[in-house]
MIMISE-944905 format. One line per 4 residues: number of its first residue (from 1); for each residue z, y, x of N, C-alpha, C, O. Coordinates in steps of 0.05 Angstrom, whole numbers, plus 5000, padded with zeros to 4 digits. Each point is the difference from the previous one (the first is absolute). Layout:
N
NUM = Z:Y:X:Z:Y:X:Z:Y:X:Z:Y:X | ...;
// end
This chain:
239
1 = 7904:3656:7540:5012:5023:5012:4978:5021:5005:4979:4994:5009 | 5027:5031:4984:4981:5022:5003:5002:5011:5028:5007:5023:5004 | 4986:4960:5016:5001:5008:5028:4973:4994:5012:4990:4977:4998 | 4997:5043:5015:4974:4996:5012:5001:5002:5030:5018:5013:5011;
5 = 4963:4973:5003:5000:5001:5029:4998:5029:5011:5008:5005:5023 | 4980:5013:4962:4997:5028:5009:5025:5017:4997:5001:5022:5009 | 5020:4967:4978:5025:5015:4996:5015:5002:5027:4995:4985:5018 | 5024:5034:4983:5016:5004:5023:5029:5005:4991:5005:5015:4981;
9 = 5014:4973:5033:5028:5005:4995:5017:4975:5000:4991:4978:5006 | 5035:5027:4989:5020:4978:4999:5004:4992:4971:5003:5018:4982 | 4998:4957:5012:5003:4991:4972:5028:5005:4990:5019:4994:5013 | 4983:5019:4963:5026:5004:4988:5011:4975:4986:4986:4980:5000;
13 = 5037:5022:4989:5013:4977:4988:4984:4986:4978:4999:4976:4998 | 4987:5041:4985:4984:4988:4979:4978:4983:5011:4994:4978:4989 | 4993:5030:5032:4978:4985:5012:5011:4976:5016:4986:4979:5002 | 5038:5024:5009:5012:4977:5014:5005:4978:4979:4995:4976:5006;
17 = 5015:5031:4971:5005:4980:4979:4973:4987:4991:5000:4976:4995 | 4979:5040:5004:4974:4988:4993:4990:4982:5022:4987:4979:4995 | 5018:5028:5031:4992:4984:5022:5014:4973:5000:4989:4979:5007 | 5036:5021:4984:5015:4975:4997:4987:4982:4978:4997:4976:5003;
21 = 4997:5037:4975:4987:4985:4978:4973:4989:5008:4992:4978:4992 | 4994:5037:5026:4973:4991:5009:5003:4980:5023:4980:4990:5011 | 5045:5004:4997:5007:4980:5021:4990:5009:5028:4995:4984:5017 | 5003:5043:4987:4997:5010:5027:5025:4995:5016:5000:4996:5024;
25 = 5023:5004:4961:5026:4995:5012:5013:4978:4984:5001:5001:4975 | 5009:4978:5038:5013:4978:4986:5025:4993:5016:5004:5010:5022 | 5012:4972:4967:5024:4991:5013:5003:4970:4999:4988:4987:4982 | 5026:5002:5037:5004:4971:5002:5022:4991:4981:5023:5008:5004;
29 = 4970:4977:4976:5020:4987:4983:5011:5016:4977:5014:4988:4983 | 4981:5038:5016:5012:5016:4977:4983:5025:4996:4984:5007:5018 | 5020:5006:4960:4986:5025:4994:5013:5022:5016:5023:4999:5009 | 4961:5022:4996:5010:5024:5014:5016:5016:4979:4989:5008:4980;
33 = 5037:4997:5025:5016:5015:4981:4992:5029:4998:4990:5012:5019 | 5013:4999:4957:4993:5028:4995:5014:5019:5019:4989:5021:5008 | 5036:4973:4999:5016:5018:5017:4989:5002:5028:5008:5017:5016 | 4974:4964:4992:4987:5002:5026:4979:5022:5002:4993:5009:5021;
37 = 4998:5000:4955:4979:5020:5000:5012:5028:5001:5015:5008:4982 | 4980:5006:5039:5010:5027:5004:4978:5021:4993:4977:4991:4994 | 5029:5035:5005:4979:5019:4992:4974:4998:5014:4979:5004:4988 | 5021:4990:5038:4974:4997:5015:5001:4978:5020:4986:5001:5020;
41 = 5031:4979:4976:5002:4978:5018:5011:4975:4986:5010:5002:4978 | 4989:4976:5036:5011:4975:4990:5020:4989:5020:4993:4997:5024 | 5031:4996:4967:5020:4988:5017:4991:4972:5008:4991:4984:4983 | 5012:5009:5042:4993:4973:5010:5026:4985:5005:5018:5009:5013;
45 = 4983:4966:4976:5025:4985:5000:4999:4977:5021:4980:4988:5006 | 5044:5008:5005:5003:4979:5020:4997:4972:4987:5009:4996:4978 | 4979:4985:5038:4998:4973:4991:5025:4984:5007:5022:5011:5003 | 4975:4963:4998:5024:4982:5002:5008:4993:5028:5021:4988:5004;
49 = 4963:5020:5017:5007:4992:5027:4994:5022:5019:4981:5016:4996 | 5034:4985:5026:4995:5019:5022:4997:4984:5026:5014:4980:5004 | 4968:5029:5013:4995:4986:5025:5010:5018:5023:4992:5024:5002 | 5024:4965:5015:5010:5015:5023:4978:5000:5021:4989:4978:5006;
53 = 5005:5045:5006:4977:5002:5018:5009:5005:5029:5021:5011:5005 | 4962:4980:5013:5004:5006:5029:4994:5029:5005:5014:5013:5016 | 4966:4998:4970:4992:5028:5003:4982:5007:4976:4991:4983:4985 | 5004:5043:5012:4981:5009:4980:4972:4991:5007:4994:4995:5024;
57 = 4989:5002:4956:4972:4993:5006:4982:5009:4978:5008:5006:4977 | 4966:4996:5029:4979:5004:4981:4981:4976:5002:4995:4991:5022 | 4994:4999:4956:4983:4976:5001:4972:5004:5011:4987:4981:5008 | 5003:5044:4992:4973:5006:5009:4979:4984:4984:4995:5007:4977;
61 = 4994:4972:5034:4978:4986:4987:5008:4973:4988:4983:4982:4998 | 5042:5015:4994:5009:4975:4988:5020:5006:4978:5011:5022:4999 | 4994:4958:4983:5020:5004:4980:5028:5003:5012:5006:4989:5021 | 5011:5025:4965:5028:5004:5009:5014:4973:5003:5014:4996:5020;
65 = 4983:4986:4961:5014:4975:5000:4993:4984:5026:5017:4985:5010 | 4958:5017:4999:4992:4986:5024:5012:5013:5025:5010:4986:5018 | 4989:5040:4983:5012:5014:5024:5030:4996:5000:5012:4999:5022 | 5001:4999:4955:5029:4997:4998:5010:4976:5015:5022:5000:5011;
69 = 4962:4979:4991:5008:4975:5013:5007:5005:5030:5017:4987:5011 | 4970:5033:5001:5005:5006:5028:5024:5018:5005:5010:5001:5022 | 4999:5013:4957:5020:5020:5004:5027:4993:4987:5020:5012:5007 | 4981:4970:4973:5025:4995:4986:5019:4984:5017:4992:4983:5016;
73 = 5034:5023:4980:5021:4987:5015:5020:4986:4981:5018:4986:5009 | 4978:5016:4966:5017:4988:4981:4995:5010:4972:4985:5019:4996 | 5027:4968:4985:4995:5005:4971:5026:5005:4986:5020:4986:5005 | 4982:5035:4978:5024:5007:4986:4994:4998:4970:4982:5013:4990;
77 = 5034:4971:4996:4997:4997:4971:5014:5023:4986:5024:5003:5001 | 4960:5014:4986:5012:5023:4986:5011:4993:4972:5013:5017:4987 | 4981:4959:5004:5009:4992:4973:5028:4988:5000:5011:4995:4979 | 5001:5002:5044:5027:4989:5002:5020:5020:4987:4993:5023:4997;
81 = 5030:4967:4996:5020:5018:4987:5006:5024:5018:5008:4996:5023 | 4989:5027:4966:5006:5024:5015:4976:5011:5015:5001:5021:5012 | 4977:4964:4989:4976:5009:5014:5000:4991:5029:5016:4983:5008 | 4967:5030:5008:4998:4994:5029:5007:5024:5017:4997:5022:4991;
85 = 5014:4972:5032:5009:5022:5018:4978:5005:5021:4991:4982:5013 | 5002:5044:4990:4981:5009:5020:5016:5016:5020:5012:5021:4993 | 4988:4971:5032:5016:5012:5020:4988:5026:5011:4976:5004:4999 | 5042:5013:5010:4992:5026:5011:4982:4997:5024:5004:4983:5018;
89 = 4975:5033:4983:4981:5002:5022:4984:4974:5006:4992:4995:5022 | 5004:4989:4957:4984:4976:5003:4978:5001:4979:5004:5008:4977 | 4971:4985:5031:4977:5001:4981:4998:4975:4983:5005:4978:5010 | 4989:5026:4965:4996:4978:4981:4974:5005:4985:4991:5023:4997;
93 = 4996:4956:4994:4977:5002:4982:5006:4986:4974:5008:4977:5000 | 4987:5037:4978:5006:4989:4973:4975:5002:4983:4990:5021:4995 | 5000:4956:4996:4977:5000:4980:5009:5014:4975:5022:4995:4989 | 4962:5023:5000:5007:5015:4976:4990:4984:4975:4983:4983:5002;
97 = 5029:5024:4976:4994:4986:4975:4972:5008:4990:4985:4983:4990 | 5008:5042:5014:4974:5010:4990:4977:4993:5019:5004:4998:5024 | 4973:4996:4965:4975:4997:5015:4978:5015:4986:5002:5007:4977 | 4976:4998:5038:4979:5018:4991:4973:4987:4997:4994:4980:5014;
101 = 4990:5031:4968:4972:4993:4997:4985:5026:4993:4992:5004:4977 | 5006:5014:5042:4990:5027:4995:4970:5002:4998:4986:4985:5013 | 5004:5033:4970:4971:5005:4999:4991:5012:5027:5016:5009:5016 | 4958:4990:4989:4989:5010:5025:5004:5030:5005:4999:5009:5023;
105 = 5006:5006:4955:5003:5029:5004:5030:5009:4999:5005:5024:5000 | 5013:4957:4999:5029:5006:4999:5013:4991:5026:4997:4977:5008 | 5018:5041:5005:5017:4992:5022:5029:5008:4995:5005:5011:4979 | 5013:4983:5039:5028:5005:4995:5015:5007:5026:4990:4994:5022;
109 = 5032:5018:4974:5017:5008:5023:5029:4995:4992:5009:5006:4978 | 5007:4982:5040:5028:4994:4995:5018:5018:5015:4993:5011:5021 | 5031:4994:4969:5020:5015:5014:5028:4992:4991:5003:4989:4978 | 5018:5015:5038:5027:4992:4992:5009:5017:4977:4993:5024:4997;
113 = 5024:4965:4986:5014:5016:4980:5020:5018:5013:5010:4994:5022 | 4997:5028:4965:5019:5019:5012:5027:4988:5006:5012:5007:5021 | 4997:4974:4963:5026:4987:5005:4999:4983:5025:5020:4997:5014 | 4956:4991:4992:4997:4985:5024:5003:5017:5025:5013:4992:5019;
117 = 4975:5032:4980:5003:5018:5022:5028:5010:5004:5009:5003:5023 | 5005:5003:4955:5027:5009:5003:5018:4980:5013:5020:5007:5013 | 4974:4967:4984:5016:4979:5012:4990:4993:5028:5010:4981:5012 | 4970:5033:4997:4988:4996:5027:4990:4971:5003:5005:4987:5020;
121 = 4981:5004:4959:4987:4974:5001:4970:5005:5005:4986:5012:4984 | 5004:4978:5039:4972:5004:5007:4983:4979:4987:5005:4976:5003 | 4975:5032:4982:4984:4981:4985:4970:5009:5002:4994:5023:5002 | 4988:4957:4997:4972:5005:4999:4985:4976:4989:5008:4977:5006;
125 = 4972:5028:4978:4985:4978:4987:4977:4990:5018:4988:5016:5014 | 5008:4958:4986:4978:4988:5015:4983:4984:4981:5009:4987:4981 | 4964:5014:5024:4981:4985:4983:4984:4981:5019:5000:5003:5024 | 4987:4977:4964:4984:4982:5015:4977:5014:5015:4989:5020:4990;
129 = 5005:4971:5034:4977:5010:5015:5001:5030:5004:4979:5014:4999 | 5045:4996:5006:5003:5029:5002:5009:5008:5029:5013:4985:5014 | 4978:5039:4994:5009:5011:5025:5016:5026:4997:5004:5015:5019 | 5004:4990:4956:5016:5024:4994:5023:4993:4981:4996:4984:4982;
133 = 5027:5028:5023:5023:4996:4981:4997:5019:4976:4989:5022:5003 | 5020:4969:4974:5003:5017:4976:4973:5008:4988:5000:5014:4979 | 4978:4978:5032:4973:5006:4989:4988:4975:4988:4998:4979:5013 | 4994:5023:4961:4987:4978:4987:4971:5008:4995:4995:5019:4985;
137 = 4985:4967:5027:4972:5009:4998:4989:4996:4972:5010:4985:4983 | 4968:5029:5012:4986:4999:4974:4991:4971:4995:4991:4986:5019 | 5013:5005:4957:4991:4973:4992:5017:4977:5011:4992:4977:4999 | 5032:5030:5010:5017:4979:5012:5009:4980:4979:5008:5006:4978;
141 = 4990:4968:5030:5010:4978:4983:5019:4983:5018:4991:4990:5020 | 5034:5008:4971:5018:4984:5016:5029:5008:4996:5007:5016:4983 | 5010:4972:5033:5029:5005:4999:5008:5025:5015:4985:5010:5016 | 5039:4999:4979:5012:5022:5014:5026:4990:5014:5014:4983:4988;
145 = 4991:5027:5036:5024:4992:5015:5014:5025:5009:4987:5021:5005 | 5039:4977:4997:5016:5024:5008:5016:4993:5026:5016:4982:5000 | 4979:5034:5020:5017:4999:5024:5025:5017:4995:4998:5023:4991 | 5025:4966:5015:5025:5014:4995:5017:4999:5026:5004:4979:5012;
149 = 5005:5045:4997:5018:5002:5023:5023:5017:4992:4997:5025:4999 | 5027:4964:4996:5024:5017:4994:5008:5013:5026:5008:4986:5019 | 4991:5040:4983:5005:5014:5025:5028:5009:5004:5009:5004:5023 | 5006:5000:4956:5028:5009:5003:5020:4981:4989:5021:4995:5012;
153 = 4973:4992:4965:5019:4982:4987:4988:4972:4999:4976:4997:4996 | 5040:4983:5006:4993:4973:4991:4999:5000:4969:5019:5011:4988 | 4961:4978:5000:4997:5002:4971:4998:4973:4988:4993:4980:5013 | 5013:5019:4961:4997:4975:4984:4980:5005:4978:5004:5019:4984;
157 = 4975:4965:5015:4979:5005:4981:4995:4975:4983:5008:4978:5008 | 4979:5025:4970:4995:4978:4982:4972:5003:4987:4989:5022:5001 | 5000:4957:4988:4973:5002:4988:5000:5021:4977:5019:5003:4986 | 4959:5011:5013:4997:5020:4979:5008:5028:5008:4994:5019:4987;
161 = 5019:4984:5036:5008:5026:5010:4975:5015:5009:4983:4989:5014 | 5015:5037:4979:4977:5016:5008:5008:5019:5022:5017:5018:4997 | 4971:4979:5027:5005:5018:5022:4976:5018:5005:5003:5021:5012 | 4973:4971:4979:4976:5016:5004:4985:5004:4974:5007:4988:4979;
165 = 4973:5030:5022:4984:5005:4976:4971:5003:5009:4994:5006:5023 | 4988:4990:4957:4972:5000:5006:4986:5021:4982:5006:5002:4976 | 4976:5013:5037:4984:5020:4985:4971:4991:5000:4988:4994:5021 | 5000:5005:4955:4972:4993:4998:4983:5025:5001:5007:5020:4987;
169 = 4971:4980:5027:4984:5024:5004:4970:4994:4997:4991:4978:5004 | 4995:5043:4988:4971:4999:4999:4989:5024:5016:5009:5022:4996 | 4972:4973:5021:4989:5021:5017:5021:5011:5019:5018:4986:5008 | 4979:5039:5000:5018:5014:5018:5018:5018:4983:4991:5022:4992;
173 = 5034:4970:5003:5017:5016:4982:5012:5025:5013:5009:5017:4986 | 4991:4984:5040:5013:5023:5014:4981:5024:5002:4976:4998:4995 | 5036:5025:5014:4984:5024:5004:4990:5000:5029:5012:4989:5018 | 4965:5024:4986:4989:5004:5027:5017:5022:5013:5014:5014:4987;
177 = 4983:4988:5040:5014:5021:5014:4993:5028:4991:5018:5017:4997 | 4956:4987:4997:4992:5027:4990:5012:5005:4973:5007:5023:4994 | 4994:4957:4989:5012:5003:4973:5030:5007:5003:5011:5016:4984 | 5003:4971:5035:5028:5006:5004:5004:5029:5009:5018:5014:4991;
181 = 4965:4995:5028:5002:5028:5010:4995:5020:4977:5015:5019:4998 | 4965:4975:4986:4995:5018:4977:5023:5001:4980:5007:5021:4990 | 5004:4955:5005:5023:4999:4982:5024:5015:5011:5013:5015:4985 | 4992:4982:5041:5023:5014:5012:4996:5031:4999:5019:5015:4997;
185 = 4956:4993:5006:4995:5029:4999:5004:5011:4971:5008:5023:4997 | 4987:4961:4983:5004:5009:4972:5028:4997:4991:5011:5017:4986 | 5001:4960:5021:5027:4993:4991:5015:4987:5023:4997:4976:5004 | 5018:5039:5012:5012:4990:5025:5015:4973:4996:5015:4996:4980;
189 = 4980:4986:5039:5012:4974:4999:5025:4997:5018:5018:4985:4995 | 4982:5030:5028:5021:4998:5019:5014:5027:5004:4987:5021:5000 | 5039:4978:5003:5016:5024:5004:5020:4996:5023:5007:4977:5006 | 5001:5045:5006:5021:4999:5020:5018:5025:4996:4990:5023:4999;
193 = 5036:4972:4998:5019:5021:4994:4992:5016:4975:5003:5024:4999 | 4986:4962:4982:4993:5012:4975:4973:5014:4999:4992:5011:4979 | 4994:4990:5044:4974:5014:5001:4977:4980:5004:5003:4980:5014 | 4975:5025:4972:4977:4982:5002:4989:5000:5029:4998:5022:5012;
197 = 4994:4955:4998:4988:4999:5026:4971:5011:4999:4985:4995:4981 | 5008:5019:5040:4973:5011:5002:4979:4979:5005:5007:4977:5007 | 4967:5029:4989:4979:4980:5003:4999:4988:5028:4992:4977:5004 | 5016:5039:5016:4999:4990:5028:5026:4985:5008:5002:4989:5022;
201 = 5017:5011:4960:5026:4986:5006:5002:4973:4985:5021:4987:5001 | 4957:5005:4986:5000:4975:4985:4984:4980:5015:4976:5005:5007 | 5036:4971:4999:4986:4979:5015:4986:4982:4979:5013:4986:4985 | 4961:5013:5016:4984:4984:4982:4979:4984:5016:4984:5011:5014;
205 = 5018:4963:4984:4981:4982:5014:5000:4973:4985:5018:4984:5005 | 4962:5013:4978:4999:4976:4983:5026:4999:4983:5011:4978:4996 | 4998:5045:4994:5024:5002:4984:5018:5022:5010:4994:5012:5021 | 5026:4994:4964:5019:5022:5007:5024:4990:5014:5014:4982:4990;
209 = 4992:5029:5033:5024:4992:5015:5023:5019:4993:4996:5025:4997 | 5027:4964:5000:5024:5017:4994:5024:4989:5014:5001:4976:5008 | 5019:5041:4996:5025:4991:5013:5024:5008:4984:4999:5016:4982 | 5023:4972:5025:5026:5006:4987:5018:5012:5020:5006:4989:5021;
213 = 5004:5035:4973:5018:5015:5018:5028:4992:4995:5012:5006:4979 | 5000:4979:5040:5028:4991:4997:5020:5018:5015:5023:4993:5002 | 4967:5029:5009:5017:5018:5014:5021:5013:4982:4994:5007:4977 | 5030:4996:5033:5021:5013:4984:5020:5013:5019:5003:4992:5023;
217 = 5011:5028:4967:5021:5013:5015:5025:4983:5001:5004:4983:4982 | 5012:5021:5039:5025:4984:5003:5017:5004:4975:5004:5022:4990 | 5006:4956:4999:5017:5001:4977:4985:4998:4974:5012:5001:4978 | 4961:4995:5023:4984:4998:4976:5002:4972:4988:5016:4984:5008;
221 = 4967:5012:4971:5001:4974:4986:4988:4978:5018:4984:5005:5018 | 5025:4970:4977:4990:4977:5015:4970:4996:4993:4992:5004:4977 | 4993:4987:5042:4971:4995:4995:4994:4970:5002:4977:4992:4995 | 5042:4992:5013:4995:4971:5002:5026:4985:5006:5021:5012:5006;
225 = 4978:4962:4991:5024:4983:5005:4992:4977:5018:4978:4990:4999 | 5041:5002:5018:4996:4977:5017:5009:4975:4986:5023:4999:4990 | 4961:4979:5010:5007:4976:4986:5020:4983:5017:5000:5003:5025 | 5016:4981:4963:5018:4982:5014:4983:4979:5015:4980:4991:4990;
229 = 5029:5002:5033:4986:4979:5016:5002:4973:4987:4982:4984:5002 | 5041:5010:4985:5004:4975:4988:5009:5004:4971:5019:5016:4995 | 4969:4971:4987:5007:5003:4972:4992:4975:4985:4986:4983:5010 | 5025:5014:4966:4993:4977:4983:4970:5002:4991:4990:5022:4998;
233 = 4997:4955:4997:4972:5002:4990:4998:5017:4976:5015:4997:4981 | 4965:5021:5019:4997:5019:4978:4979:4990:4981:4980:4988:5008 | 5024:5017:4966:4981:4991:4979:4983:5025:4992:5011:5019:4988 | 4963:4981:5019:4984:5024:4994:4998:5006:4971:4997:5024:4992;
237 = 5006:4956:4990:4998:5006:4971:5023:5017:4990:5000:5011:4978 | 5022:4992:5039:5023:5016:4992:4997:5029:5007:5017:5016:4993 | 4961:4991:5022:4997:5027:5008:4989:5018:4978:4996:5024:5003;
// end
């Protein structure tokens, strides 16, 4: 792979495919399918079992599997016919199919897929000996685990379903605050009522803050919907 420690940025699909060939990313029991590779991320697939938790946790200075012994309340087989049911507002931990063997200059960050957010499923990736969610340190070698909390619907999931995705990075891929300010002055990034926000009206602090205006006049279009309190288990793959 033509990737150097001095490079900066997020790996695109071509380099993700090369990373798989170089075994930076591998999977348990099967090859990683081509459809898992997105333009700048890799879909992470659920494994065969989910653990019901007493509460969310981070492993800090120990492997996740070891910490899990103190927090698990039961085991759900996702390979059964129809998959496994995850109840609303309860935390679960699911070992993912993919595992990593990253070079010392490559780190990663995970985030939910857009369909996961639309279904109001709260998810975050956990790694061994970690004190942060969704952050994979440089040179990490080990398994990946996904915490899942269905917040609105009871859901039914099965092995191979992708709720999260992983981005591989080298260096600091984001812009500094000064670079964001300069970019906004040249090509406005934020607008209100069709007008670009002035330099003193933009909140920048380790990134650009933005908001969504849901205000509307009486009789206007709907801006959101309230979910049913009770519904049949939903299958995320149907979204």
